[in-house]
mmCIF file of the N, C-alpha and C atoms, coordinates in Angstrom:
data_MODEL
# 
_entry.id   MODEL 
# 
loop_
_atom_site.group_PDB 
_atom_site.id 
_atom_site.type_symbol 
_atom_site.label_atom_id 
_atom_site.label_alt_id 
_atom_site.label_comp_id 
_atom_site.label_asym_id 
_atom_site.label_entity_id 
_atom_site.label_seq_id 
_atom_site.pdbx_PDB_ins_code 
_atom_site.Cartn_x 
_atom_site.Cartn_y 
_atom_site.Cartn_z 
_atom_site.occupancy 
_atom_site.B_iso_or_equiv 
_atom_site.pdbx_formal_charge 
_atom_site.auth_seq_id 
_atom_site.auth_comp_id 
_atom_site.auth_asym_id 
_atom_site.auth_atom_id 
_atom_site.pdbx_PDB_model_num 
ATOM 1   N N  . MET A 1 1  ? 0.661   -1.311  0.006  1.00 0.00 ? 1  MET A N  1 
ATOM 2   C CA . MET A 1 1  ? 0.283   0.203   0.385  1.00 0.00 ? 1  MET A CA 1 
ATOM 3   C C  . MET A 1 1  ? 0.669   1.058   0.689  1.00 0.00 ? 1  MET A C  1 
ATOM 4   N N  . ASN A 1 2  ? 1.032   2.145   -1.010 1.00 0.00 ? 2  ASN A N  1 
ATOM 5   C CA . ASN A 1 2  ? 1.235   2.933   -1.641 1.00 0.00 ? 2  ASN A CA 1 
ATOM 6   C C  . ASN A 1 2  ? 0.910   4.287   -0.222 1.00 0.00 ? 2  ASN A C  1 
ATOM 7   N N  . HIS A 1 3  ? 1.786   5.368   0.318  1.00 0.00 ? 3  HIS A N  1 
ATOM 8   C CA . HIS A 1 3  ? 2.056   6.153   0.895  1.00 0.00 ? 3  HIS A CA 1 
ATOM 9   C C  . HIS A 1 3  ? 0.227   6.642   0.873  1.00 0.00 ? 3  HIS A C  1 
ATOM 10  N N  . LYS A 1 4  ? 0.110   6.870   -0.876 1.00 0.00 ? 4  LYS A N  1 
ATOM 11  C CA . LYS A 1 4  ? -0.926  7.435   -1.422 1.00 0.00 ? 4  LYS A CA 1 
ATOM 12  C C  . LYS A 1 4  ? -2.325  7.265   -0.842 1.00 0.00 ? 4  LYS A C  1 
ATOM 13  N N  . THR A 1 5  ? -2.886  6.529   -1.353 1.00 0.00 ? 5  THR A N  1 
ATOM 14  C CA . THR A 1 5  ? -3.148  5.309   -0.661 1.00 0.00 ? 5  THR A CA 1 
ATOM 15  C C  . THR A 1 5  ? -3.959  5.108   1.345  1.00 0.00 ? 5  THR A C  1 
ATOM 16  N N  . PHE A 1 6  ? -2.873  4.764   1.428  1.00 0.00 ? 6  PHE A N  1 
ATOM 17  C CA . PHE A 1 6  ? -3.333  4.730   2.755  1.00 0.00 ? 6  PHE A CA 1 
ATOM 18  C C  . PHE A 1 6  ? -3.600  6.372   3.552  1.00 0.00 ? 6  PHE A C  1 
ATOM 19  N N  . THR A 1 7  ? -3.083  7.190   3.174  1.00 0.00 ? 7  THR A N  1 
ATOM 20  C CA . THR A 1 7  ? -3.632  8.576   4.017  1.00 0.00 ? 7  THR A CA 1 
ATOM 21  C C  . THR A 1 7  ? -4.536  8.350   2.952  1.00 0.00 ? 7  THR A C  1 
ATOM 22  N N  . MET A 1 8  ? -5.227  8.660   2.011  1.00 0.00 ? 8  MET A N  1 
ATOM 23  C CA . MET A 1 8  ? -6.931  8.442   1.907  1.00 0.00 ? 8  MET A CA 1 
ATOM 24  C C  . MET A 1 8  ? -7.477  7.892   2.645  1.00 0.00 ? 8  MET A C  1 
ATOM 25  N N  . THR A 1 9  ? -7.545  6.420   2.812  1.00 0.00 ? 9  THR A N  1 
ATOM 26  C CA . THR A 1 9  ? -7.743  5.314   4.114  1.00 0.00 ? 9  THR A CA 1 
ATOM 27  C C  . THR A 1 9  ? -7.888  5.730   5.466  1.00 0.00 ? 9  THR A C  1 
ATOM 28  N N  . VAL A 1 10 ? -6.490  6.812   5.509  1.00 0.00 ? 10 VAL A N  1 
ATOM 29  C CA . VAL A 1 10 ? -7.109  6.454   7.158  1.00 0.00 ? 10 VAL A CA 1 
ATOM 30  C C  . VAL A 1 10 ? -8.202  7.942   6.807  1.00 0.00 ? 10 VAL A C  1 
ATOM 31  N N  . ILE A 1 11 ? -8.445  9.052   6.142  1.00 0.00 ? 11 ILE A N  1 
ATOM 32  C CA . ILE A 1 11 ? -8.589  10.598  6.124  1.00 0.00 ? 11 ILE A CA 1 
ATOM 33  C C  . ILE A 1 11 ? -10.522 9.733   5.588  1.00 0.00 ? 11 ILE A C  1 
ATOM 34  N N  . LEU A 1 12 ? -10.859 9.052   4.623  1.00 0.00 ? 12 LEU A N  1 
ATOM 35  C CA . LEU A 1 12 ? -12.151 8.301   5.091  1.00 0.00 ? 12 LEU A CA 1 
ATOM 36  C C  . LEU A 1 12 ? -12.554 7.708   6.352  1.00 0.00 ? 12 LEU A C  1 
ATOM 37  N N  . THR A 1 13 ? -12.173 6.534   7.253  1.00 0.00 ? 13 THR A N  1 
ATOM 38  C CA . THR A 1 13 ? -11.876 5.953   8.381  1.00 0.00 ? 13 THR A CA 1 
ATOM 39  C C  . THR A 1 13 ? -11.932 6.890   9.148  1.00 0.00 ? 13 THR A C  1 
ATOM 40  N N  . THR A 1 14 ? -11.480 8.127   9.098  1.00 0.00 ? 14 THR A N  1 
ATOM 41  C CA . THR A 1 14 ? -11.772 8.512   10.852 1.00 0.00 ? 14 THR A CA 1 
ATOM 42  C C  . THR A 1 14 ? -13.105 9.219   10.062 1.00 0.00 ? 14 THR A C  1 
ATOM 43  N N  . PHE A 1 15 ? -12.799 9.593   9.520  1.00 0.00 ? 15 PHE A N  1 
ATOM 44  C CA . PHE A 1 15 ? -14.707 10.553  9.060  1.00 0.00 ? 15 PHE A CA 1 
ATOM 45  C C  . PHE A 1 15 ? -15.164 9.925   9.053  1.00 0.00 ? 15 PHE A C  1 
ATOM 46  N N  . ALA A 1 16 ? -15.963 8.883   8.966  1.00 0.00 ? 16 ALA A N  1 
ATOM 47  C CA . ALA A 1 16 ? -16.717 7.363   9.345  1.00 0.00 ? 16 ALA A CA 1 
ATOM 48  C C  . ALA A 1 16 ? -16.510 7.178   10.349 1.00 0.00 ? 16 ALA A C  1 
ATOM 49  N N  . ALA A 1 17 ? -15.833 7.516   11.303 1.00 0.00 ? 17 ALA A N  1 
ATOM 50  C CA . ALA A 1 17 ? -15.591 6.741   12.888 1.00 0.00 ? 17 ALA A CA 1 
ATOM 51  C C  . ALA A 1 17 ? -16.221 8.225   12.899 1.00 0.00 ? 17 ALA A C  1 
ATOM 52  N N  . ALA A 1 18 ? -16.022 9.905   13.376 1.00 0.00 ? 18 ALA A N  1 
ATOM 53  C CA . ALA A 1 18 ? -16.011 10.639  13.533 1.00 0.00 ? 18 ALA A CA 1 
ATOM 54  C C  . ALA A 1 18 ? -17.973 11.169  13.425 1.00 0.00 ? 18 ALA A C  1 
ATOM 55  N N  . MET A 1 19 ? -18.063 9.816   12.058 1.00 0.00 ? 19 MET A N  1 
ATOM 56  C CA . MET A 1 19 ? -19.877 10.562  11.872 1.00 0.00 ? 19 MET A CA 1 
ATOM 57  C C  . MET A 1 19 ? -20.305 8.888   12.908 1.00 0.00 ? 19 MET A C  1 
ATOM 58  N N  . TRP A 1 20 ? -19.828 8.362   13.037 1.00 0.00 ? 20 TRP A N  1 
ATOM 59  C CA . TRP A 1 20 ? -20.701 6.987   13.393 1.00 0.00 ? 20 TRP A CA 1 
ATOM 60  C C  . TRP A 1 20 ? -20.662 7.589   15.014 1.00 0.00 ? 20 TRP A C  1 
ATOM 61  N N  . PHE A 1 21 ? -19.582 7.564   15.129 1.00 0.00 ? 21 PHE A N  1 
ATOM 62  C CA . PHE A 1 21 ? -19.198 7.591   17.272 1.00 0.00 ? 21 PHE A CA 1 
ATOM 63  C C  . PHE A 1 21 ? -20.117 9.143   17.067 1.00 0.00 ? 21 PHE A C  1 
ATOM 64  N N  . GLY A 1 22 ? -19.848 10.434  16.595 1.00 0.00 ? 22 GLY A N  1 
ATOM 65  C CA . GLY A 1 22 ? -20.587 11.276  16.960 1.00 0.00 ? 22 GLY A CA 1 
ATOM 66  C C  . GLY A 1 22 ? -22.465 11.004  17.011 1.00 0.00 ? 22 GLY A C  1 
ATOM 67  N N  . TYR A 1 23 ? -22.828 10.261  16.238 1.00 0.00 ? 23 TYR A N  1 
ATOM 68  C CA . TYR A 1 23 ? -24.091 10.055  16.224 1.00 0.00 ? 23 TYR A CA 1 
ATOM 69  C C  . TYR A 1 23 ? -24.500 9.853   17.155 1.00 0.00 ? 23 TYR A C  1 
ATOM 70  N N  . LEU A 1 24 ? -23.701 8.633   17.655 1.00 0.00 ? 24 LEU A N  1 
ATOM 71  C CA . LEU A 1 24 ? -23.972 7.663   19.262 1.00 0.00 ? 24 LEU A CA 1 
ATOM 72  C C  . LEU A 1 24 ? -23.733 9.136   20.444 1.00 0.00 ? 24 LEU A C  1 
ATOM 73  N N  . PHE A 1 25 ? -22.911 9.572   20.115 1.00 0.00 ? 25 PHE A N  1 
ATOM 74  C CA . PHE A 1 25 ? -22.850 10.673  20.881 1.00 0.00 ? 25 PHE A CA 1 
ATOM 75  C C  . PHE A 1 25 ? -24.352 11.747  21.339 1.00 0.00 ? 25 PHE A C  1 
ATOM 76  N N  . ALA A 1 26 ? -24.701 12.328  20.373 1.00 0.00 ? 26 ALA A N  1 
ATOM 77  C CA . ALA A 1 26 ? -25.075 12.827  20.240 1.00 0.00 ? 26 ALA A CA 1 
ATOM 78  C C  . ALA A 1 26 ? -26.218 12.915  20.311 1.00 0.00 ? 26 ALA A C  1 
ATOM 79  N N  . SER A 1 27 ? -27.143 11.224  20.406 1.00 0.00 ? 27 SER A N  1 
ATOM 80  C CA . SER A 1 27 ? -27.885 10.612  20.523 1.00 0.00 ? 27 SER A CA 1 
ATOM 81  C C  . SER A 1 27 ? -28.022 10.379  22.078 1.00 0.00 ? 27 SER A C  1 
ATOM 82  N N  . ASP A 1 28 ? -26.602 10.398  23.108 1.00 0.00 ? 28 ASP A N  1 
ATOM 83  C CA . ASP A 1 28 ? -26.554 9.970   24.037 1.00 0.00 ? 28 ASP A CA 1 
ATOM 84  C C  . ASP A 1 28 ? -26.204 8.509   24.719 1.00 0.00 ? 28 ASP A C  1 
ATOM 85  N N  . ARG A 1 29 ? -26.337 7.869   23.509 1.00 0.00 ? 29 ARG A N  1 
ATOM 86  C CA . ARG A 1 29 ? -25.513 6.651   23.649 1.00 0.00 ? 29 ARG A CA 1 
ATOM 87  C C  . ARG A 1 29 ? -24.355 5.918   25.046 1.00 0.00 ? 29 ARG A C  1 
ATOM 88  N N  . ILE A 1 30 ? -23.669 7.227   23.576 1.00 0.00 ? 30 ILE A N  1 
ATOM 89  C CA . ILE A 1 30 ? -22.331 7.151   24.836 1.00 0.00 ? 30 ILE A CA 1 
ATOM 90  C C  . ILE A 1 30 ? -21.994 9.027   24.901 1.00 0.00 ? 30 ILE A C  1 
ATOM 91  N N  . GLY A 1 31 ? -20.764 8.804   26.403 1.00 0.00 ? 31 GLY A N  1 
ATOM 92  C CA . GLY A 1 31 ? -20.557 9.751   26.657 1.00 0.00 ? 31 GLY A CA 1 
ATOM 93  C C  . GLY A 1 31 ? -19.322 10.341  26.381 1.00 0.00 ? 31 GLY A C  1 
ATOM 94  N N  . GLY A 1 32 ? -18.330 11.243  26.552 1.00 0.00 ? 32 GLY A N  1 
ATOM 95  C CA . GLY A 1 32 ? -17.556 12.642  26.438 1.00 0.00 ? 32 GLY A CA 1 
ATOM 96  C C  . GLY A 1 32 ? -16.450 11.546  25.990 1.00 0.00 ? 32 GLY A C  1 
ATOM 97  N N  . GLY A 1 33 ? -15.803 10.326  27.354 1.00 0.00 ? 33 GLY A N  1 
ATOM 98  C CA . GLY A 1 33 ? -14.585 9.707   27.483 1.00 0.00 ? 33 GLY A CA 1 
ATOM 99  C C  . GLY A 1 33 ? -14.661 8.812   26.544 1.00 0.00 ? 33 GLY A C  1 
ATOM 100 N N  . GLU A 1 34 ? -16.033 8.022   26.501 1.00 0.00 ? 34 GLU A N  1 
ATOM 101 C CA . GLU A 1 34 ? -15.687 6.954   25.658 1.00 0.00 ? 34 GLU A CA 1 
ATOM 102 C C  . GLU A 1 34 ? -15.874 7.437   23.910 1.00 0.00 ? 34 GLU A C  1 
ATOM 103 N N  . PHE A 1 35 ? -16.040 8.557   23.713 1.00 0.00 ? 35 PHE A N  1 
ATOM 104 C CA . PHE A 1 35 ? -16.115 8.616   21.761 1.00 0.00 ? 35 PHE A CA 1 
ATOM 105 C C  . PHE A 1 35 ? -14.652 8.804   22.021 1.00 0.00 ? 35 PHE A C  1 
ATOM 106 N N  . PHE A 1 36 ? -14.277 10.170  22.960 1.00 0.00 ? 36 PHE A N  1 
ATOM 107 C CA . PHE A 1 36 ? -12.308 10.021  22.820 1.00 0.00 ? 36 PHE A CA 1 
ATOM 108 C C  . PHE A 1 36 ? -12.036 9.162   22.534 1.00 0.00 ? 36 PHE A C  1 
ATOM 109 N N  . LEU A 1 37 ? -11.511 8.044   23.791 1.00 0.00 ? 37 LEU A N  1 
ATOM 110 C CA . LEU A 1 37 ? -11.364 6.084   23.464 1.00 0.00 ? 37 LEU A CA 1 
ATOM 111 C C  . LEU A 1 37 ? -11.509 5.711   22.502 1.00 0.00 ? 37 LEU A C  1 
ATOM 112 N N  . TYR A 1 38 ? -13.124 5.969   22.036 1.00 0.00 ? 38 TYR A N  1 
ATOM 113 C CA . TYR A 1 38 ? -13.092 4.759   20.518 1.00 0.00 ? 38 TYR A CA 1 
ATOM 114 C C  . TYR A 1 38 ? -12.864 5.692   19.237 1.00 0.00 ? 38 TYR A C  1 
ATOM 115 N N  . MET A 1 39 ? -12.594 7.516   19.742 1.00 0.00 ? 39 MET A N  1 
ATOM 116 C CA . MET A 1 39 ? -11.617 7.608   18.381 1.00 0.00 ? 39 MET A CA 1 
ATOM 117 C C  . MET A 1 39 ? -10.610 7.633   18.467 1.00 0.00 ? 39 MET A C  1 
ATOM 118 N N  . ALA A 1 40 ? -10.144 7.446   19.346 1.00 0.00 ? 40 ALA A N  1 
ATOM 119 C CA . ALA A 1 40 ? -7.973  7.041   19.614 1.00 0.00 ? 40 ALA A CA 1 
ATOM 120 C C  . ALA A 1 40 ? -8.093  5.763   18.994 1.00 0.00 ? 40 ALA A C  1 
ATOM 121 N N  . ALA A 1 41 ? -8.416  5.118   19.480 1.00 0.00 ? 41 ALA A N  1 
ATOM 122 C CA . ALA A 1 41 ? -8.786  3.745   18.678 1.00 0.00 ? 41 ALA A CA 1 
ATOM 123 C C  . ALA A 1 41 ? -8.675  3.593   17.236 1.00 0.00 ? 41 ALA A C  1 
ATOM 124 N N  . THR A 1 42 ? -9.412  4.281   16.670 1.00 0.00 ? 42 THR A N  1 
ATOM 125 C CA . THR A 1 42 ? -9.230  4.014   15.460 1.00 0.00 ? 42 THR A CA 1 
ATOM 126 C C  . THR A 1 42 ? -7.652  4.094   15.023 1.00 0.00 ? 42 THR A C  1 
ATOM 127 N N  . ILE A 1 43 ? -7.123  4.427   15.458 1.00 0.00 ? 43 ILE A N  1 
ATOM 128 C CA . ILE A 1 43 ? -5.416  4.921   15.229 1.00 0.00 ? 43 ILE A CA 1 
ATOM 129 C C  . ILE A 1 43 ? -5.128  3.481   14.905 1.00 0.00 ? 43 ILE A C  1 
ATOM 130 N N  . PRO A 1 44 ? -5.114  2.900   15.872 1.00 0.00 ? 44 PRO A N  1 
ATOM 131 C CA . PRO A 1 44 ? -4.316  1.439   16.586 1.00 0.00 ? 44 PRO A CA 1 
ATOM 132 C C  . PRO A 1 44 ? -4.888  0.868   15.007 1.00 0.00 ? 44 PRO A C  1 
ATOM 133 N N  . ALA A 1 45 ? -6.021  0.300   14.553 1.00 0.00 ? 45 ALA A N  1 
ATOM 134 C CA . ALA A 1 45 ? -7.179  -0.293  13.770 1.00 0.00 ? 45 ALA A CA 1 
ATOM 135 C C  . ALA A 1 45 ? -5.969  0.030   12.359 1.00 0.00 ? 45 ALA A C  1 
ATOM 136 N N  . LEU A 1 46 ? -6.149  1.308   12.232 1.00 0.00 ? 46 LEU A N  1 
ATOM 137 C CA . LEU A 1 46 ? -5.046  2.072   11.002 1.00 0.00 ? 46 LEU A CA 1 
ATOM 138 C C  . LEU A 1 46 ? -4.064  1.244   10.611 1.00 0.00 ? 46 LEU A C  1 
ATOM 139 N N  . LEU A 1 47 ? -3.966  1.289   11.779 1.00 0.00 ? 47 LEU A N  1 
ATOM 140 C CA . LEU A 1 47 ? -1.919  0.857   11.611 1.00 0.00 ? 47 LEU A CA 1 
ATOM 141 C C  . LEU A 1 47 ? -1.889  -0.864  11.829 1.00 0.00 ? 47 LEU A C  1 
ATOM 142 N N  . LEU A 1 48 ? -2.832  -1.887  12.002 1.00 0.00 ? 48 LEU A N  1 
ATOM 143 C CA . LEU A 1 48 ? -3.174  -2.922  11.866 1.00 0.00 ? 48 LEU A CA 1 
ATOM 144 C C  . LEU A 1 48 ? -3.262  -3.377  10.953 1.00 0.00 ? 48 LEU A C  1 
ATOM 145 N N  . PHE A 1 49 ? -4.502  -2.740  10.151 1.00 0.00 ? 49 PHE A N  1 
ATOM 146 C CA . PHE A 1 49 ? -4.466  -2.432  8.766  1.00 0.00 ? 49 PHE A CA 1 
ATOM 147 C C  . PHE A 1 49 ? -3.285  -2.648  8.234  1.00 0.00 ? 49 PHE A C  1 
ATOM 148 N N  . ARG A 1 50 ? -3.423  -1.864  8.286  1.00 0.00 ? 50 ARG A N  1 
ATOM 149 C CA . ARG A 1 50 ? -1.423  -1.653  7.201  1.00 0.00 ? 50 ARG A CA 1 
ATOM 150 C C  . ARG A 1 50 ? -0.977  -1.690  7.091  1.00 0.00 ? 50 ARG A C  1 
ATOM 151 N N  . ILE A 1 51 ? -0.584  -2.704  8.117  1.00 0.00 ? 51 ILE A N  1 
ATOM 152 C CA . ILE A 1 51 ? 0.914   -3.788  8.358  1.00 0.00 ? 51 ILE A CA 1 
ATOM 153 C C  . ILE A 1 51 ? -0.145  -5.554  7.561  1.00 0.00 ? 51 ILE A C  1 
ATOM 154 N N  . LEU A 1 52 ? -1.431  -5.985  8.539  1.00 0.00 ? 52 LEU A N  1 
ATOM 155 C CA . LEU A 1 52 ? -1.935  -6.889  7.742  1.00 0.00 ? 52 LEU A CA 1 
ATOM 156 C C  . LEU A 1 52 ? -2.046  -6.908  6.043  1.00 0.00 ? 52 LEU A C  1 
ATOM 157 N N  . TYR A 1 53 ? -2.298  -6.033  5.713  1.00 0.00 ? 53 TYR A N  1 
ATOM 158 C CA . TYR A 1 53 ? -2.484  -5.990  4.317  1.00 0.00 ? 53 TYR A CA 1 
ATOM 159 C C  . TYR A 1 53 ? -1.378  -5.747  2.840  1.00 0.00 ? 53 TYR A C  1 
ATOM 160 N N  . SER A 1 54 ? 0.033   -5.105  3.954  1.00 0.00 ? 54 SER A N  1 
ATOM 161 C CA . SER A 1 54 ? 1.192   -5.117  3.208  1.00 0.00 ? 54 SER A CA 1 
ATOM 162 C C  . SER A 1 54 ? 2.029   -6.705  3.846  1.00 0.00 ? 54 SER A C  1 
ATOM 163 N N  . LEU A 1 55 ? 1.739   -7.282  4.847  1.00 0.00 ? 55 LEU A N  1 
ATOM 164 C CA . LEU A 1 55 ? 2.484   -8.724  4.229  1.00 0.00 ? 55 LEU A CA 1 
ATOM 165 C C  . LEU A 1 55 ? 1.386   -9.716  4.007  1.00 0.00 ? 55 LEU A C  1 
ATOM 166 N N  . ILE A 1 56 ? -0.041  -9.496  3.404  1.00 0.00 ? 56 ILE A N  1 
ATOM 167 C CA . ILE A 1 56 ? -0.552  -9.960  3.013  1.00 0.00 ? 56 ILE A CA 1 
ATOM 168 C C  . ILE A 1 56 ? -0.440  -9.461  1.307  1.00 0.00 ? 56 ILE A C  1 
ATOM 169 N N  . LEU A 1 57 ? -0.289  -8.765  0.386  1.00 0.00 ? 57 LEU A N  1 
ATOM 170 C CA . LEU A 1 57 ? -0.035  -8.262  -0.312 1.00 0.00 ? 57 LEU A CA 1 
ATOM 171 C C  . LEU A 1 57 ? 1.641   -9.125  -0.711 1.00 0.00 ? 57 LEU A C  1 
ATOM 172 N N  . ARG A 1 58 ? 2.255   -8.371  -0.180 1.00 0.00 ? 58 ARG A N  1 
ATOM 173 C CA . ARG A 1 58 ? 3.966   -9.082  0.282  1.00 0.00 ? 58 ARG A CA 1 
ATOM 174 C C  . ARG A 1 58 ? 4.044   -10.651 -0.794 1.00 0.00 ? 58 ARG A C  1 
ATOM 175 N N  . ASN A 1 59 ? 2.929   -11.840 -0.358 1.00 0.00 ? 59 ASN A N  1 
ATOM 176 C CA . ASN A 1 59 ? 2.688   -12.456 -0.106 1.00 0.00 ? 59 ASN A CA 1 
ATOM 177 C C  . ASN A 1 59 ? 2.196   -13.168 -1.475 1.00 0.00 ? 59 ASN A C  1 
ATOM 178 N N  . ARG A 1 60 ? 1.776   -12.202 -1.688 1.00 0.00 ? 60 ARG A N  1 
ATOM 179 C CA . ARG A 1 60 ? 0.795   -12.578 -2.959 1.00 0.00 ? 60 ARG A CA 1 
ATOM 180 C C  . ARG A 1 60 ? 1.338   -12.697 -4.539 1.00 0.00 ? 60 ARG A C  1 
ATOM 181 N N  . ARG A 1 61 ? 3.042   -11.496 -4.308 1.00 0.00 ? 61 ARG A N  1 
ATOM 182 C CA . ARG A 1 61 ? 3.608   -10.942 -5.464 1.00 0.00 ? 61 ARG A CA 1 
ATOM 183 C C  . ARG A 1 61 ? 4.713   -12.299 -5.121 1.00 0.00 ? 61 ARG A C  1 
ATOM 184 N N  . PRO A 1 62 ? 5.267   -12.703 -6.657 1.00 0.00 ? 62 PRO A N  1 
ATOM 185 C CA . PRO A 1 62 ? 6.152   -13.765 -7.166 1.00 0.00 ? 62 PRO A CA 1 
ATOM 186 C C  . PRO A 1 62 ? 7.484   -13.328 -7.545 1.00 0.00 ? 62 PRO A C  1 
# 
């Protein structure tokens, strides 16, 4: 995964997470602390996704 693709993935995933967790926060299903923790948890998840994707892609090449 090149840098441009990963950057777009991060931007889109962060936006989607903000919309979803923002909805849960606005509808009073989660508190402010939970919102912060859930948003902070998206970063390690994206890094794990990038590592796994790179390993899979590397193993497919001849």
